[in-house]
mmCIF file as Biopython writes it, N, C-alpha, C and O atoms, coordinates in Angstrom:
data_model
#
loop_
_atom_site.group_PDB
_atom_site.id
_atom_site.type_symbol
_atom_site.label_atom_id
_atom_site.label_alt_id
_atom_site.label_comp_id
_atom_site.label_asym_id
_atom_site.label_entity_id
_atom_site.label_seq_id
_atom_site.pdbx_PDB_ins_code
_atom_site.Cartn_x
_atom_site.Cartn_y
_atom_site.Cartn_z
_atom_site.occupancy
_atom_site.B_iso_or_equiv
_atom_site.auth_seq_id
_atom_site.auth_asym_id
_atom_site.pdbx_PDB_model_num
ATOM 1   N N  . UNK A ? 1  ? -11.918 32.792 16.628 1.0 0.0 1  A 1 
ATOM 2   C CA . UNK A ? 1  ? -13.233 32.444 17.092 1.0 0.0 1  A 1 
ATOM 3   C C  . UNK A ? 1  ? -13.962 31.727 15.950 1.0 0.0 1  A 1 
ATOM 4   O O  . UNK A ? 1  ? -13.982 32.217 14.821 1.0 0.0 1  A 1 
ATOM 5   N N  . UNK A ? 2  ? -14.545 30.596 16.240 1.0 0.0 2  A 1 
ATOM 6   C CA . UNK A ? 2  ? -15.256 29.846 15.205 1.0 0.0 2  A 1 
ATOM 7   C C  . UNK A ? 2  ? -16.639 30.457 14.984 1.0 0.0 2  A 1 
ATOM 8   O O  . UNK A ? 2  ? -17.115 31.272 15.774 1.0 0.0 2  A 1 
ATOM 9   N N  . UNK A ? 3  ? -17.261 30.041 13.894 1.0 0.0 3  A 1 
ATOM 10  C CA . UNK A ? 3  ? -18.589 30.561 13.587 1.0 0.0 3  A 1 
ATOM 11  C C  . UNK A ? 3  ? -19.602 30.210 14.678 1.0 0.0 3  A 1 
ATOM 12  O O  . UNK A ? 3  ? -20.458 31.024 15.025 1.0 0.0 3  A 1 
ATOM 13  N N  . UNK A ? 4  ? -19.497 29.009 15.206 1.0 0.0 4  A 1 
ATOM 14  C CA . UNK A ? 4  ? -20.429 28.605 16.269 1.0 0.0 4  A 1 
ATOM 15  C C  . UNK A ? 4  ? -20.185 29.392 17.553 1.0 0.0 4  A 1 
ATOM 16  O O  . UNK A ? 4  ? -21.124 29.690 18.291 1.0 0.0 4  A 1 
ATOM 17  N N  . UNK A ? 5  ? -18.931 29.726 17.816 1.0 0.0 5  A 1 
ATOM 18  C CA . UNK A ? 5  ? -18.616 30.541 18.992 1.0 0.0 5  A 1 
ATOM 19  C C  . UNK A ? 5  ? -19.166 31.960 18.841 1.0 0.0 5  A 1 
ATOM 20  O O  . UNK A ? 5  ? -19.585 32.577 19.820 1.0 0.0 5  A 1 
ATOM 21  N N  . UNK A ? 6  ? -19.162 32.467 17.621 1.0 0.0 6  A 1 
ATOM 22  C CA . UNK A ? 6  ? -19.727 33.796 17.367 1.0 0.0 6  A 1 
ATOM 23  C C  . UNK A ? 6  ? -21.221 33.781 17.656 1.0 0.0 6  A 1 
ATOM 24  O O  . UNK A ? 6  ? -21.737 34.688 18.309 1.0 0.0 6  A 1 
ATOM 25  N N  . UNK A ? 7  ? -21.923 32.754 17.171 1.0 0.0 7  A 1 
ATOM 26  C CA . UNK A ? 7  ? -23.356 32.633 17.421 1.0 0.0 7  A 1 
ATOM 27  C C  . UNK A ? 7  ? -23.610 32.525 18.926 1.0 0.0 7  A 1 
ATOM 28  O O  . UNK A ? 7  ? -24.516 33.173 19.451 1.0 0.0 7  A 1 
ATOM 29  N N  . UNK A ? 8  ? -22.822 31.717 19.609 1.0 0.0 8  A 1 
ATOM 30  C CA . UNK A ? 8  ? -22.983 31.547 21.049 1.0 0.0 8  A 1 
ATOM 31  C C  . UNK A ? 8  ? -22.741 32.869 21.782 1.0 0.0 8  A 1 
ATOM 32  O O  . UNK A ? 8  ? -23.467 33.206 22.718 1.0 0.0 8  A 1 
ATOM 33  N N  . UNK A ? 9  ? -21.736 33.604 21.361 1.0 0.0 9  A 1 
ATOM 34  C CA . UNK A ? 9  ? -21.424 34.894 21.980 1.0 0.0 9  A 1 
ATOM 35  C C  . UNK A ? 9  ? -22.562 35.896 21.785 1.0 0.0 9  A 1 
ATOM 36  O O  . UNK A ? 9  ? -22.955 36.588 22.724 1.0 0.0 9  A 1 
ATOM 37  N N  . UNK A ? 10 ? -23.082 35.969 20.573 1.0 0.0 10 A 1 
ATOM 38  C CA . UNK A ? 10 ? -24.208 36.861 20.313 1.0 0.0 10 A 1 
ATOM 39  C C  . UNK A ? 10 ? -25.435 36.456 21.129 1.0 0.0 10 A 1 
ATOM 40  O O  . UNK A ? 10 ? -26.150 37.310 21.654 1.0 0.0 10 A 1 
ATOM 41  N N  . UNK A ? 11 ? -25.667 35.171 21.228 1.0 0.0 11 A 1 
ATOM 42  C CA . UNK A ? 11 ? -26.809 34.676 22.003 1.0 0.0 11 A 1 
ATOM 43  C C  . UNK A ? 11 ? -26.628 35.012 23.488 1.0 0.0 11 A 1 
ATOM 44  O O  . UNK A ? 11 ? -27.591 35.372 24.165 1.0 0.0 11 A 1 
ATOM 45  N N  . UNK A ? 12 ? -25.402 34.895 23.991 1.0 0.0 12 A 1 
ATOM 46  C CA . UNK A ? 12 ? -25.130 35.260 25.381 1.0 0.0 12 A 1 
ATOM 47  C C  . UNK A ? 12 ? -25.369 36.753 25.603 1.0 0.0 12 A 1 
ATOM 48  O O  . UNK A ? 12 ? -25.878 37.150 26.651 1.0 0.0 12 A 1 
ATOM 49  N N  . UNK A ? 13 ? -25.007 37.574 24.629 1.0 0.0 13 A 1 
ATOM 50  C CA . UNK A ? 13 ? -25.257 39.018 24.732 1.0 0.0 13 A 1 
ATOM 51  C C  . UNK A ? 13 ? -26.751 39.290 24.784 1.0 0.0 13 A 1 
ATOM 52  O O  . UNK A ? 13 ? -27.203 40.142 25.549 1.0 0.0 13 A 1 
ATOM 53  N N  . UNK A ? 14 ? -27.518 38.572 23.975 1.0 0.0 14 A 1 
ATOM 54  C CA . UNK A ? 14 ? -28.973 38.728 23.976 1.0 0.0 14 A 1 
ATOM 55  C C  . UNK A ? 14 ? -29.553 38.349 25.341 1.0 0.0 14 A 1 
ATOM 56  O O  . UNK A ? 14 ? -30.419 39.049 25.866 1.0 0.0 14 A 1 
ATOM 57  N N  . UNK A ? 15 ? -29.080 37.254 25.908 1.0 0.0 15 A 1 
ATOM 58  C CA . UNK A ? 15 ? -29.555 36.828 27.231 1.0 0.0 15 A 1 
ATOM 59  C C  . UNK A ? 15 ? -29.207 37.858 28.307 1.0 0.0 15 A 1 
ATOM 60  O O  . UNK A ? 15 ? -30.032 38.166 29.168 1.0 0.0 15 A 1 
ATOM 61  N N  . UNK A ? 16 ? -27.992 38.384 28.252 1.0 0.0 16 A 1 
ATOM 62  C CA . UNK A ? 16 ? -27.580 39.387 29.239 1.0 0.0 16 A 1 
ATOM 63  C C  . UNK A ? 16 ? -28.441 40.644 29.119 1.0 0.0 16 A 1 
ATOM 64  O O  . UNK A ? 16 ? -28.840 41.227 30.127 1.0 0.0 16 A 1 
ATOM 65  N N  . UNK A ? 17 ? -28.724 41.054 27.895 1.0 0.0 17 A 1 
ATOM 66  C CA . UNK A ? 17 ? -29.579 42.217 27.687 1.0 0.0 17 A 1 
ATOM 67  C C  . UNK A ? 17 ? -30.995 41.938 28.181 1.0 0.0 17 A 1 
ATOM 68  O O  . UNK A ? 17 ? -31.666 42.829 28.703 1.0 0.0 17 A 1 
ATOM 69  N N  . UNK A ? 18 ? -31.442 40.703 28.012 1.0 0.0 18 A 1 
ATOM 70  C CA . UNK A ? 18 ? -32.758 40.299 28.518 1.0 0.0 18 A 1 
ATOM 71  C C  . UNK A ? 18 ? -32.830 40.403 30.036 1.0 0.0 18 A 1 
ATOM 72  O O  . UNK A ? 18 ? -33.835 40.850 30.588 1.0 0.0 18 A 1 
ATOM 73  N N  . UNK A ? 19 ? -31.760 39.987 30.706 1.0 0.0 19 A 1 
ATOM 74  C CA . UNK A ? 19 ? -31.725 40.108 32.178 1.0 0.0 19 A 1 
ATOM 75  C C  . UNK A ? 19 ? -31.752 41.576 32.590 1.0 0.0 19 A 1 
ATOM 76  O O  . UNK A ? 19 ? -32.408 41.948 33.562 1.0 0.0 19 A 1 
ATOM 77  N N  . UNK A ? 20 ? -31.030 42.400 31.837 1.0 0.0 20 A 1 
ATOM 78  C CA . UNK A ? 20 ? -31.028 43.834 32.121 1.0 0.0 20 A 1 
ATOM 79  C C  . UNK A ? 20 ? -32.433 44.414 31.946 1.0 0.0 20 A 1 
ATOM 80  O O  . UNK A ? 20 ? -32.871 45.244 32.741 1.0 0.0 20 A 1 
ATOM 81  N N  . UNK A ? 21 ? -33.129 43.974 30.908 1.0 0.0 21 A 1 
ATOM 82  C CA . UNK A ? 21 ? -34.481 44.460 30.644 1.0 0.0 21 A 1 
ATOM 83  C C  . UNK A ? 21 ? -35.439 44.054 31.763 1.0 0.0 21 A 1 
ATOM 84  O O  . UNK A ? 21 ? -36.325 44.822 32.135 1.0 0.0 21 A 1 
ATOM 85  N N  . UNK A ? 22 ? -35.256 42.839 32.299 1.0 0.0 22 A 1 
ATOM 86  C CA . UNK A ? 22 ? -36.109 42.394 33.399 1.0 0.0 22 A 1 
ATOM 87  C C  . UNK A ? 22 ? -35.928 43.274 34.628 1.0 0.0 22 A 1 
ATOM 88  O O  . UNK A ? 22 ? -36.887 43.554 35.346 1.0 0.0 22 A 1 
ATOM 89  N N  . UNK A ? 23 ? -34.699 43.705 34.867 1.0 0.0 23 A 1 
ATOM 90  C CA . UNK A ? 23 ? -34.412 44.554 36.030 1.0 0.0 23 A 1 
ATOM 91  C C  . UNK A ? 23 ? -34.959 45.964 35.837 1.0 0.0 23 A 1 
ATOM 92  O O  . UNK A ? 23 ? -35.460 46.584 36.775 1.0 0.0 23 A 1 
ATOM 93  N N  . UNK A ? 24 ? -34.855 46.455 34.613 1.0 0.0 24 A 1 
ATOM 94  C CA . UNK A ? 24 ? -35.238 47.839 34.342 1.0 0.0 24 A 1 
ATOM 95  C C  . UNK A ? 24 ? -35.865 47.931 32.944 1.0 0.0 24 A 1 
ATOM 96  O O  . UNK A ? 24 ? -35.189 48.292 31.981 1.0 0.0 24 A 1 
ATOM 97  N N  . UNK A ? 25 ? -37.157 47.604 32.840 1.0 0.0 25 A 1 
ATOM 98  C CA . UNK A ? 25 ? -37.808 47.653 31.524 1.0 0.0 25 A 1 
ATOM 99  C C  . UNK A ? 25 ? -37.723 49.056 30.928 1.0 0.0 25 A 1 
ATOM 100 O O  . UNK A ? 25 ? -38.135 50.038 31.545 1.0 0.0 25 A 1 
ATOM 101 N N  . UNK A ? 26 ? -37.185 49.123 29.727 1.0 0.0 26 A 1 
ATOM 102 C CA . UNK A ? 26 ? -36.961 50.394 29.052 1.0 0.0 26 A 1 
ATOM 103 C C  . UNK A ? 26 ? -37.168 50.179 27.561 1.0 0.0 26 A 1 
ATOM 104 O O  . UNK A ? 26 ? -36.808 49.132 27.022 1.0 0.0 26 A 1 
ATOM 105 N N  . UNK A ? 27 ? -37.742 51.161 26.903 1.0 0.0 27 A 1 
ATOM 106 C CA . UNK A ? 27 ? -38.021 51.049 25.468 1.0 0.0 27 A 1 
ATOM 107 C C  . UNK A ? 27 ? -36.747 50.854 24.652 1.0 0.0 27 A 1 
ATOM 108 O O  . UNK A ? 27 ? -36.739 50.082 23.693 1.0 0.0 27 A 1 
ATOM 109 N N  . UNK A ? 28 ? -35.677 51.541 25.021 1.0 0.0 28 A 1 
ATOM 110 C CA . UNK A ? 28 ? -34.409 51.409 24.303 1.0 0.0 28 A 1 
ATOM 111 C C  . UNK A ? 28 ? -33.835 50.006 24.411 1.0 0.0 28 A 1 
ATOM 112 O O  . UNK A ? 28 ? -33.337 49.449 23.432 1.0 0.0 28 A 1 
ATOM 113 N N  . UNK A ? 29 ? -33.910 49.442 25.607 1.0 0.0 29 A 1 
ATOM 114 C CA . UNK A ? 29 ? -33.410 48.074 25.809 1.0 0.0 29 A 1 
ATOM 115 C C  . UNK A ? 29 ? -34.269 47.085 25.030 1.0 0.0 29 A 1 
ATOM 116 O O  . UNK A ? 29 ? -33.752 46.138 24.438 1.0 0.0 29 A 1 
ATOM 117 N N  . UNK A ? 30 ? -35.583 47.310 25.032 1.0 0.0 30 A 1 
ATOM 118 C CA . UNK A ? 30 ? -36.488 46.415 24.299 1.0 0.0 30 A 1 
ATOM 119 C C  . UNK A ? 30 ? -36.169 46.443 22.806 1.0 0.0 30 A 1 
ATOM 120 O O  . UNK A ? 30 ? -36.139 45.400 22.153 1.0 0.0 30 A 1 
ATOM 121 N N  . UNK A ? 31 ? -35.934 47.632 22.276 1.0 0.0 31 A 1 
ATOM 122 C CA . UNK A ? 31 ? -35.568 47.747 20.852 1.0 0.0 31 A 1 
ATOM 123 C C  . UNK A ? 31 ? -34.235 47.054 20.583 1.0 0.0 31 A 1 
ATOM 124 O O  . UNK A ? 31 ? -34.070 46.396 19.555 1.0 0.0 31 A 1 
ATOM 125 N N  . UNK A ? 32 ? -33.279 47.202 21.512 1.0 0.0 32 A 1 
ATOM 126 C CA . UNK A ? 32 ? -31.993 46.521 21.382 1.0 0.0 32 A 1 
ATOM 127 C C  . UNK A ? 32 ? -32.146 45.014 21.397 1.0 0.0 32 A 1 
ATOM 128 O O  . UNK A ? 32 ? -31.492 44.308 20.630 1.0 0.0 32 A 1 
ATOM 129 N N  . UNK A ? 33 ? -33.019 44.519 22.278 1.0 0.0 33 A 1 
ATOM 130 C CA . UNK A ? 33 ? -33.281 43.073 22.337 1.0 0.0 33 A 1 
ATOM 131 C C  . UNK A ? 33 ? -33.838 42.564 21.015 1.0 0.0 33 A 1 
ATOM 132 O O  . UNK A ? 33 ? -33.407 41.530 20.503 1.0 0.0 33 A 1 
ATOM 133 N N  . UNK A ? 34 ? -34.799 43.300 20.470 1.0 0.0 34 A 1 
ATOM 134 C CA . UNK A ? 34 ? -35.398 42.879 19.196 1.0 0.0 34 A 1 
ATOM 135 C C  . UNK A ? 34 ? -34.376 42.888 18.066 1.0 0.0 34 A 1 
ATOM 136 O O  . UNK A ? 34 ? -34.331 41.963 17.255 1.0 0.0 34 A 1 
ATOM 137 N N  . UNK A ? 35 ? -33.561 43.928 18.016 1.0 0.0 35 A 1 
ATOM 138 C CA . UNK A ? 35 ? -32.541 44.015 16.975 1.0 0.0 35 A 1 
ATOM 139 C C  . UNK A ? 35 ? -31.510 42.899 17.124 1.0 0.0 35 A 1 
ATOM 140 O O  . UNK A ? 35 ? -31.140 42.252 16.145 1.0 0.0 35 A 1 
ATOM 141 N N  . UNK A ? 36 ? -31.052 42.680 18.351 1.0 0.0 36 A 1 
ATOM 142 C CA . UNK A ? 36 ? -30.065 41.627 18.591 1.0 0.0 36 A 1 
ATOM 143 C C  . UNK A ? 36 ? -30.642 40.252 18.283 1.0 0.0 36 A 1 
ATOM 144 O O  . UNK A ? 36 ? -29.932 39.386 17.771 1.0 0.0 36 A 1 
ATOM 145 N N  . UNK A ? 37 ? -31.917 40.040 18.586 1.0 0.0 37 A 1 
ATOM 146 C CA . UNK A ? 37 ? -32.557 38.758 18.263 1.0 0.0 37 A 1 
ATOM 147 C C  . UNK A ? 37 ? -32.555 38.521 16.753 1.0 0.0 37 A 1 
ATOM 148 O O  . UNK A ? 37 ? -32.307 37.404 16.298 1.0 0.0 37 A 1 
ATOM 149 N N  . UNK A ? 38 ? -32.830 39.570 15.980 1.0 0.0 38 A 1 
ATOM 150 C CA . UNK A ? 38 ? -32.806 39.432 14.514 1.0 0.0 38 A 1 
ATOM 151 C C  . UNK A ? 38 ? -31.401 39.113 14.022 1.0 0.0 38 A 1 
ATOM 152 O O  . UNK A ? 38 ? -31.222 38.284 13.130 1.0 0.0 38 A 1 
ATOM 153 N N  . UNK A ? 39 ? -30.405 39.773 14.608 1.0 0.0 39 A 1 
ATOM 154 C CA . UNK A ? 39 ? -29.015 39.533 14.221 1.0 0.0 39 A 1 
ATOM 155 C C  . UNK A ? 39 ? -28.615 38.098 14.538 1.0 0.0 39 A 1 
ATOM 156 O O  . UNK A ? 39 ? -28.021 37.413 13.706 1.0 0.0 39 A 1 
ATOM 157 N N  . UNK A ? 40 ? -28.948 37.646 15.753 1.0 0.0 40 A 1 
ATOM 158 C CA . UNK A ? 40 ? -28.619 36.269 16.161 1.0 0.0 40 A 1 
ATOM 159 C C  . UNK A ? 40 ? -29.269 35.281 15.205 1.0 0.0 40 A 1 
ATOM 160 O O  . UNK A ? 40 ? -28.624 34.331 14.760 1.0 0.0 40 A 1 
ATOM 161 N N  . UNK A ? 41 ? -30.524 35.494 14.892 1.0 0.0 41 A 1 
ATOM 162 C CA . UNK A ? 41 ? -31.234 34.597 13.980 1.0 0.0 41 A 1 
ATOM 163 C C  . UNK A ? 41 ? -30.602 34.556 12.598 1.0 0.0 41 A 1 
ATOM 164 O O  . UNK A ? 41 ? -30.449 33.485 12.010 1.0 0.0 41 A 1 
ATOM 165 N N  . UNK A ? 42 ? -30.237 35.717 12.083 1.0 0.0 42 A 1 
ATOM 166 C CA . UNK A ? 42 ? -29.623 35.790 10.749 1.0 0.0 42 A 1 
ATOM 167 C C  . UNK A ? 42 ? -28.255 35.105 10.732 1.0 0.0 42 A 1 
ATOM 168 O O  . UNK A ? 42 ? -27.951 34.335 9.821  1.0 0.0 42 A 1 
ATOM 169 N N  . UNK A ? 43 ? -27.442 35.389 11.736 1.0 0.0 43 A 1 
ATOM 170 C CA . UNK A ? 43 ? -26.103 34.783 11.790 1.0 0.0 43 A 1 
ATOM 171 C C  . UNK A ? 43 ? -26.215 33.275 11.955 1.0 0.0 43 A 1 
ATOM 172 O O  . UNK A ? 43 ? -25.510 32.522 11.283 1.0 0.0 43 A 1 
ATOM 173 N N  . UNK A ? 44 ? -27.103 32.829 12.850 1.0 0.0 44 A 1 
ATOM 174 C CA . UNK A ? 44 ? -27.301 31.388 13.062 1.0 0.0 44 A 1 
ATOM 175 C C  . UNK A ? 44 ? -27.733 30.721 11.764 1.0 0.0 44 A 1 
ATOM 176 O O  . UNK A ? 44 ? -27.237 29.648 11.418 1.0 0.0 44 A 1 
ATOM 177 N N  . UNK A ? 45 ? -28.650 31.349 11.051 1.0 0.0 45 A 1 
ATOM 178 C CA . UNK A ? 45 ? -29.139 30.789 9.793  1.0 0.0 45 A 1 
ATOM 179 C C  . UNK A ? 45 ? -28.021 30.679 8.757  1.0 0.0 45 A 1 
ATOM 180 O O  . UNK A ? 45 ? -27.922 29.675 8.052  1.0 0.0 45 A 1 
ATOM 181 N N  . UNK A ? 46 ? -27.180 31.710 8.663  1.0 0.0 46 A 1 
ATOM 182 C CA . UNK A ? 46 ? -26.068 31.675 7.708  1.0 0.0 46 A 1 
ATOM 183 C C  . UNK A ? 46 ? -25.037 30.619 8.077  1.0 0.0 46 A 1 
ATOM 184 O O  . UNK A ? 46 ? -24.483 29.955 7.202  1.0 0.0 46 A 1 
ATOM 185 N N  . UNK A ? 47 ? -24.778 30.464 9.373  1.0 0.0 47 A 1 
ATOM 186 C CA . UNK A ? 47 ? -23.825 29.442 9.824  1.0 0.0 47 A 1 
ATOM 187 C C  . UNK A ? 47 ? -24.366 28.050 9.505  1.0 0.0 47 A 1 
ATOM 188 O O  . UNK A ? 47 ? -23.635 27.200 8.995  1.0 0.0 47 A 1 
ATOM 189 N N  . UNK A ? 48 ? -25.637 27.816 9.802  1.0 0.0 48 A 1 
ATOM 190 C CA . UNK A ? 48 ? -26.231 26.504 9.522  1.0 0.0 48 A 1 
ATOM 191 C C  . UNK A ? 48 ? -26.230 26.216 8.029  1.0 0.0 48 A 1 
ATOM 192 O O  . UNK A ? 48 ? -25.962 25.090 7.612  1.0 0.0 48 A 1 
ATOM 193 N N  . UNK A ? 49 ? -26.529 27.228 7.223  1.0 0.0 49 A 1 
ATOM 194 C CA . UNK A ? 49 ? -26.533 27.040 5.772  1.0 0.0 49 A 1 
ATOM 195 C C  . UNK A ? 49 ? -25.136 26.711 5.256  1.0 0.0 49 A 1 
ATOM 196 O O  . UNK A ? 49 ? -24.975 25.844 4.397  1.0 0.0 49 A 1 
ATOM 197 N N  . UNK A ? 50 ? -24.134 27.401 5.778  1.0 0.0 50 A 1 
ATOM 198 C CA . UNK A ? 50 ? -22.772 27.133 5.319  1.0 0.0 50 A 1 
ATOM 199 C C  . UNK A ? 50 ? -22.338 25.718 5.684  1.0 0.0 50 A 1 
ATOM 200 O O  . UNK A ? 50 ? -21.590 25.085 4.940  1.0 0.0 50 A 1 
ATOM 201 N N  . UNK A ? 51 ? -22.807 25.222 6.829  1.0 0.0 51 A 1 
ATOM 202 C CA . UNK A ? 51 ? -22.464 23.850 7.217  1.0 0.0 51 A 1 
ATOM 203 C C  . UNK A ? 51 ? -23.211 22.831 6.352  1.0 0.0 51 A 1 
ATOM 204 O O  . UNK A ? 51 ? -22.668 21.776 6.025  1.0 0.0 51 A 1 
ATOM 205 N N  . UNK A ? 52 ? -24.443 23.147 5.986  1.0 0.0 52 A 1 
ATOM 206 C CA . UNK A ? 52 ? -25.195 22.231 5.104  1.0 0.0 52 A 1 
ATOM 207 C C  . UNK A ? 52 ? -24.553 22.165 3.731  1.0 0.0 52 A 1 
ATOM 208 O O  . UNK A ? 52 ? -24.499 21.103 3.112  1.0 0.0 52 A 1 
ATOM 209 N N  . UNK A ? 53 ? -24.066 23.306 3.257  1.0 0.0 53 A 1 
ATOM 210 C CA . UNK A ? 53 ? -23.464 23.357 1.923  1.0 0.0 53 A 1 
ATOM 211 C C  . UNK A ? 53 ? -21.996 22.981 1.943  1.0 0.0 53 A 1 
ATOM 212 O O  . UNK A ? 53 ? -21.344 22.958 0.899  1.0 0.0 53 A 1 
ATOM 213 N N  . UNK A ? 54 ? -21.473 22.685 3.121  1.0 0.0 54 A 1 
ATOM 214 C CA . UNK A ? 54 ? -20.074 22.283 3.286  1.0 0.0 54 A 1 
ATOM 215 C C  . UNK A ? 54 ? -19.114 23.363 2.804  1.0 0.0 54 A 1 
ATOM 216 O O  . UNK A ? 54 ? -18.077 23.059 2.216  1.0 0.0 54 A 1 
ATOM 217 N N  . UNK A ? 55 ? -19.463 24.640 3.055  1.0 0.0 55 A 1 
ATOM 218 C CA . UNK A ? 55 ? -18.562 25.725 2.696  1.0 0.0 55 A 1 
ATOM 219 C C  . UNK A ? 55 ? -17.366 25.704 3.630  1.0 0.0 55 A 1 
ATOM 220 O O  . UNK A ? 55 ? -17.489 25.352 4.803  1.0 0.0 55 A 1 
ATOM 221 N N  . UNK A ? 56 ? -16.233 26.073 3.115  1.0 0.0 56 A 1 
ATOM 222 C CA . UNK A ? 56 ? -15.022 26.072 3.921  1.0 0.0 56 A 1 
ATOM 223 C C  . UNK A ? 56 ? -15.010 27.333 4.798  1.0 0.0 56 A 1 
ATOM 224 O O  . UNK A ? 56 ? -15.336 28.425 4.334  1.0 0.0 56 A 1 
ATOM 225 N N  . UNK A ? 57 ? -14.633 27.166 6.052  1.0 0.0 57 A 1 
ATOM 226 C CA . UNK A ? 57 ? -14.591 28.287 6.976  1.0 0.0 57 A 1 
ATOM 227 C C  . UNK A ? 57 ? -13.225 28.955 6.931  1.0 0.0 57 A 1 
ATOM 228 O O  . UNK A ? 57 ? -12.268 28.409 6.382  1.0 0.0 57 A 1 
ATOM 229 N N  . UNK A ? 58 ? -13.152 30.125 7.507  1.0 0.0 58 A 1 
ATOM 230 C CA . UNK A ? 58 ? -11.871 30.841 7.566  1.0 0.0 58 A 1 
ATOM 231 C C  . UNK A ? 58 ? -10.845 30.009 8.325  1.0 0.0 58 A 1 
ATOM 232 O O  . UNK A ? 58 ? -9.681  29.932 7.931  1.0 0.0 58 A 1 
ATOM 233 N N  . UNK A ? 59 ? -11.284 29.389 9.415  1.0 0.0 59 A 1 
ATOM 234 C CA . UNK A ? 59 ? -10.373 28.562 10.206 1.0 0.0 59 A 1 
ATOM 235 C C  . UNK A ? 59 ? -9.822  27.403 9.380  1.0 0.0 59 A 1 
ATOM 236 O O  . UNK A ? 59 ? -8.644  27.065 9.487  1.0 0.0 59 A 1 
ATOM 237 N N  . UNK A ? 60 ? -10.679 26.794 8.554  1.0 0.0 60 A 1 
ATOM 238 C CA . UNK A ? 60 ? -10.241 25.688 7.700  1.0 0.0 60 A 1 
ATOM 239 C C  . UNK A ? 60 ? -9.250  26.180 6.641  1.0 0.0 60 A 1 
ATOM 240 O O  . UNK A ? 60 ? -8.291  25.478 6.320  1.0 0.0 60 A 1 
ATOM 241 N N  . UNK A ? 61 ? -9.476  27.381 6.096  1.0 0.0 61 A 1 
ATOM 242 C CA . UNK A ? 61 ? -8.533  27.959 5.141  1.0 0.0 61 A 1 
ATOM 243 C C  . UNK A ? 61 ? -7.184  28.169 5.798  1.0 0.0 61 A 1 
ATOM 244 O O  . UNK A ? 61 ? -6.154  27.836 5.213  1.0 0.0 61 A 1 
ATOM 245 N N  . UNK A ? 62 ? -7.172  28.712 7.000  1.0 0.0 62 A 1 
ATOM 246 C CA . UNK A ? 62 ? -5.915  28.977 7.696  1.0 0.0 62 A 1 
ATOM 247 C C  . UNK A ? 62 ? -5.155  27.696 7.913  1.0 0.0 62 A 1 
ATOM 248 O O  . UNK A ? 62 ? -3.954  27.635 7.649  1.0 0.0 62 A 1 
ATOM 249 N N  . UNK A ? 63 ? -5.835  26.662 8.392  1.0 0.0 63 A 1 
ATOM 250 C CA . UNK A ? 63 ? -5.173  25.377 8.629  1.0 0.0 63 A 1 
ATOM 251 C C  . UNK A ? 63 ? -4.615  24.808 7.326  1.0 0.0 63 A 1 
ATOM 252 O O  . UNK A ? 63 ? -3.491  24.307 7.285  1.0 0.0 63 A 1 
ATOM 253 N N  . UNK A ? 64 ? -5.419  24.891 6.261  1.0 0.0 64 A 1 
ATOM 254 C CA . UNK A ? 64 ? -4.988  24.359 4.979  1.0 0.0 64 A 1 
ATOM 255 C C  . UNK A ? 64 ? -3.767  25.117 4.443  1.0 0.0 64 A 1 
ATOM 256 O O  . UNK A ? 64 ? -2.842  24.503 3.913  1.0 0.0 64 A 1 
ATOM 257 N N  . UNK A ? 65 ? -3.762  26.435 4.579  1.0 0.0 65 A 1 
ATOM 258 C CA . UNK A ? 65 ? -2.653  27.232 4.082  1.0 0.0 65 A 1 
ATOM 259 C C  . UNK A ? 65 ? -1.393  27.064 4.920  1.0 0.0 65 A 1 
ATOM 260 O O  . UNK A ? 65 ? -0.286  27.204 4.400  1.0 0.0 65 A 1 
ATOM 261 N N  . UNK A ? 66 ? -1.539  26.769 6.191  1.0 0.0 66 A 1 
ATOM 262 C CA . UNK A ? 66 ? -0.391  26.569 7.051  1.0 0.0 66 A 1 
ATOM 263 C C  . UNK A ? 66 ? 0.295   25.244 6.801  1.0 0.0 66 A 1 
ATOM 264 O O  . UNK A ? 66 ? 1.459   25.080 7.166  1.0 0.0 66 A 1 
ATOM 265 N N  . UNK A ? 67 ? -0.387  24.301 6.193  1.0 0.0 67 A 1 
ATOM 266 C CA . UNK A ? 67 ? 0.195   22.985 5.913  1.0 0.0 67 A 1 
ATOM 267 C C  . UNK A ? 67 ? 1.257   23.050 4.828  1.0 0.0 67 A 1 
ATOM 268 O O  . UNK A ? 67 ? 2.167   22.222 4.807  1.0 0.0 67 A 1 
ATOM 269 N N  . UNK A ? 68 ? 1.159   24.009 3.935  1.0 0.0 68 A 1 
ATOM 270 C CA . UNK A ? 68 ? 2.108   24.101 2.813  1.0 0.0 68 A 1 
ATOM 271 C C  . UNK A ? 68 ? 3.432   24.640 3.206  1.0 0.0 68 A 1 
ATOM 272 O O  . UNK A ? 68 ? 4.321   24.769 2.363  1.0 0.0 68 A 1 
#
């Protein structure tokens, strides 16, 4: 799974939890939404920063090591 796919997956989880909250507003779900939103934001920020700094990803390491 690529870094962008991880961000997309987390964001999809946040959306699904949001739909659940709309159906049944609950304090626990609301707290989960807030926590997941913070996680999504942090992961997205780290992914964007790594792309700006041109850091090598795990997938790129694997491809590079398989070439030898």
